[in-house]
C-alpha positions in Angstrom: -12.1 -16.4 -22.8 -9.8 -14.0 -24.6 -7.4 -11.9 -22.4 -9.6 -8.7 -22.5 -12.6 -10.7 -21.2 -10.5 -12.2 -18.4 -9.3 -8.7 -17.4 -12.8 -7.2 -17.4 -14.3 -10.2 -15.6 -11.8 -10.4 -12.7 -11.7 -6.6 -12.3 -15.5 -6.5 -12.1 -15.6 -9.3 -9.5 -13.0 -7.5 -7.3 -14.9 -4.2 -7.7 -18.1 -5.8 -6.6 -16.4 -7.7 -3.8 -15.2 -4.5 -2.2 -18.5 -2.6 -2.9 -20.6 -5.5 -1.4 -18.1 -6.2 1.4 -18.0 -9.8 0.2 -14.9 -12.0 0.1 -14.1 -14.1 -2.9 -12.0 -17.1 -3.7 -8.6 -17.0 -5.4 -8.8 -16.4 -9.1 -5.8 -18.4 -10.1 -7.9 -21.6 -9.5 -10.5 -20.5 -12.1 -8.1 -18.7 -14.5 -4.8 -20.6 -14.8 -3.5 -18.0 -17.2 -3.5 -15.4 -14.4 0.1 -14.4 -14.0 1.7 -11.2 -12.6 1.7 -9.3 -15.9 -2.0 -10.0 -16.5 -2.7 -9.1 -12.8 -1.2 -5.6 -13.2 -3.5 -5.1 -16.2 -6.5 -6.2 -14.1 -5.3 -3.8 -11.4 -5.3 -0.9 -13.9 -8.8 -1.8 -15.1 -10.0 -2.0 -11.5 -8.6 1.5 -10.8 -10.4 2.8 -14.0 -13.7 1.4 -12.7 -13.2 2.9 -9.3 -12.2 6.4 -10.6 -15.4 6.4 -12.7 -17.7 5.2 -10.0 -16.2 7.3 -7.1 -15.3 10.4 -9.2 -11.8 10.1 -7.8 -8.3 10.1 -9.2 -4.9 8.6 -8.5 -2.8 10.5 -6.0 0.0 8.0 -5.5 1.3 4.5 -5.0 1.8 1.9 -2.3 4.4 -0.9 -1.9 3.6 -4.4 -0.7 5.7 -7.5 0.1 8.7 -5.3 1.0 10.0 -7.6 3.7 12.2 -10.7 3.0 10.0 -12.7 5.4 6.8 -11.8 3.5 8.4 -12.5 0.1 9.6 -15.9 1.3 6.1 -16.7 2.7 4.6 -15.7 -0.7 7.3 -17.5 -2.7 8.4 -14.3 -4.5 11.6 -12.4 -4.7 10.4 -8.9 -5.2 7.7 -6.5 -3.9 4.4 -5.6 -5.5 2.7 -2.2 -5.9 -0.8 -0.8 -5.9 -2.5 2.5 -6.6 -3.6 5.1 -4.0 -6.8 7.1 -4.9 -7.9 10.4 -3.4 -11.1 8.6 -2.1 -8.9 6.3 0.0 -7.3 9.1 2.0 -8.6 9.6 5.6 -7.4 12.2 8.1 -6.2 12.1 11.7 -9.0 12.9 14.1 -11.6 11.2 12.0 -13.2 8.2 13.6 -13.1 5.4 11.1 -16.1 3.0 10.8 -15.3 -0.6 10.2 -18.6 -1.0 8.3 -17.1 -0.8 4.8 -14.3 -3.4 5.4 -14.3 -7.2 5.1 -11.4 -8.0 7.5 -9.3 -4.9 7.8 -5.7 -4.8 9.2 -3.4 -1.8 9.9 0.2 -1.3 8.9 2.7 1.4 10.0 4.5 3.1 7.0 6.7 6.0 6.1 5.1 8.2 3.4 7.1 10.0 0.8 5.8 13.1 -1.0 7.6 14.0 -4.2 8.5 17.4 -5.7 10.2 16.0 -8.8 9.3 13.3 -11.3 10.9 9.9 -10.6 11.3 8.0 -13.8 13.2 4.7 -14.4 14.8 2.6 -15.5 17.9 3.3 -13.4 16.5 5.1 -10.3 18.7 4.8 -7.1 18.1 5.4 -3.4 20.0 8.7 -3.8 17.6 9.7 -6.7 14.6 8.9 -4.5 15.9 11.1 -1.7 16.7 13.9 -4.1 13.2 13.9 -5.6 11.5 13.7 -2.2 10.1 16.9 -0.7 8.8 15.5 2.5 8.5 12.3 4.5 5.7 11.8 7.1 4.4 9.1 9.4 1.5 7.1 8.0 -0.7 4.1 8.5 -2.3 2.0 5.8 -5.6 0.1 6.2 -5.3 -3.1 4.1 -8.3 -5.2 3.4 -7.9 -8.2 1.0 -11.0 -9.1 -0.9 -10.0 -12.8 -0.6 -11.3 -15.2 2.0 -9.1 -15.3 5.0 -6.5 -13.0 3.5 -5.4 -16.1 1.5 -4.1 -15.4 -2.0 -1.3 -15.8 -4.5 0.9 -12.9 -5.7 -1.1 -12.6 -8.9 -4.4 -12.5 -7.0 -3.0 -9.8 -4.6 -1.7 -7.6 -7.4 -5.1 -7.8 -9.3 -6.7 -6.8 -6.0 -4.6 -3.6 -6.0 -2.3 -5.1 -3.4 -5.0 -5.2 -0.7 -5.2 -1.4 -0.7 -8.2 0.2 1.1 -7.5 3.4 3.1 -4.6 5.4 4.4 -3.8 8.2 6.8 -0.8 10.5 6.6 0.3 12.3 9.8 0.4 16.0 10.1 4.1 16.4 10.5 6.1 16.7 7.3 9.9 16.6 7.4 12.8 16.7 4.9 14.3 13.2 4.4 17.8 14.9 4.5 17.4 15.2 8.3 17.2 11.4 8.9 18.9 8.1 8.4 15.8 6.3 7.3 17.4 2.9 7.5 17.9 3.4 11.2 14.7 5.2 12.0 12.9 3.3 14.8 9.1 2.7 14.9 6.8 1.7 17.8 3.3 0.5 16.9 0.7 0.6 19.7 -2.9 -0.8 19.9 -4.9 0.6 22.8 -1.7 1.8 24.5 0.0 -1.6 24.3 3.1 -2.1 22.1 2.2 -4.6 19.4 5.2 -4.2 17.2 8.5 -2.4 16.8 10.6 -2.0 13.7 13.1 0.2 11.8 13.3 1.6 8.3 15.7 -1.2 7.3 12.7 -3.6 7.6 11.6 -2.2 4.2 14.1 -3.7 1.7 17.1 -2.5 3.8 16.0 1.2 3.2 12.5 2.6 2.5 13.8 4.6 -0.5 15.1 1.3 -2.0 11.5 0.1 -2.3 10.5 3.3 -4.0 13.5 3.0 -6.4 12.2 -0.4 -7.3 8.8 1.0 -7.9 10.0 3.7 -10.2 12.0 1.2 -12.2 9.1 -1.2 -12.4 6.7 1.5 -13.5 9.0 2.5 -16.3 8.4 -0.9 -17.9 4.7 0.0 -18.3 5.3 3.5 -19.4 4.6 5.2 -16.1 6.5 7.2 -13.5 6.1 8.8 -10.0 4.8 12.3 -10.5 5.5 15.5 -8.6 2.9 15.9 -5.8 2.3 12.1 -5.6 2.5 10.2 -2.3 4.1 6.8 -2.0 3.6 4.5 1.0 7.0 2.8 1.1 6.0 -0.5 2.8 5.1 -1.7 6.3 7.7 -1.7 9.1 6.0 -4.6 10.9 3.4 -7.3 10.4 -0.2 -6.0 9.9 -2.4 -6.0 13.0 -6.1 -6.9 12.8 -8.4 -4.1 13.6 -11.4 -4.4 16.1 -14.1 -1.9 16.7 -13.1 0.6 19.4 -9.3 0.2 18.6 -7.0 3.2 19.0 -3.7 2.8 17.2 -0.6 5.0 17.2 2.5 4.6 15.1 5.5 6.6 16.4 8.6 7.2 14.3 11.9 8.5 15.9 12.2 12.2 15.2 9.3 12.1 12.7 6.4 12.0 15.2 3.2 10.0 15.5 0.1 9.2 13.5 -3.1 8.0 15.1 -6.1 6.0 13.9 -9.3 5.4 15.8 -11.9 2.9 14.8 -15.6 2.5 15.6 -18.2 -0.2 14.6 
């Protein structure tokens, strides 16, 4: 197959997998030419298909593989990114049905909302903080379309970095009021602490992950736009979601965000 056919075919299969709630096998086995660069082109095609089907639009970005442990596990040395769509956003107080998901997990994140464009190729942590209007507590529901959450980096990137839904808390603060590297986080499932972490778990500083994103987007002629939201990366391992679960992610000084799940 020529490259365009491969892009269209894999994007279509991932699109259908999410729509039909049906896990698929890794694509690298069937398409040995699938590398990271091709995977980002597939991701872009997948997003085009979703925007058309769901009458939605891009409202931001998400970082994946931001911890050293996860990078080592995947055999990579840098993060990955995905796209956030308006149709993915959910709100606190909504009960979230597990019906649309294959095998959903939840991650605690710090969300950044931007007032200025952030454009590479030499964006720094200071640039990110200067361009950020607000930070807020957030959780991301990830849901890989691959059997057993088993994939290579190229597979994951093509699958929009396992993106599914996200919730941003209702408290917005200026990043100038915090040392984000030291910000503590407590993640609870049904009242029990399941993980703790700090901002430094995300590449040493959450804004460093966003600087990487801005510099990486520059290579494909894109940038982080004013008004966009970026989920900067999980502060802990992802936790499997069961029907009836009630999660809270609390961040020092920033407040909490909740997520409640039903069948």
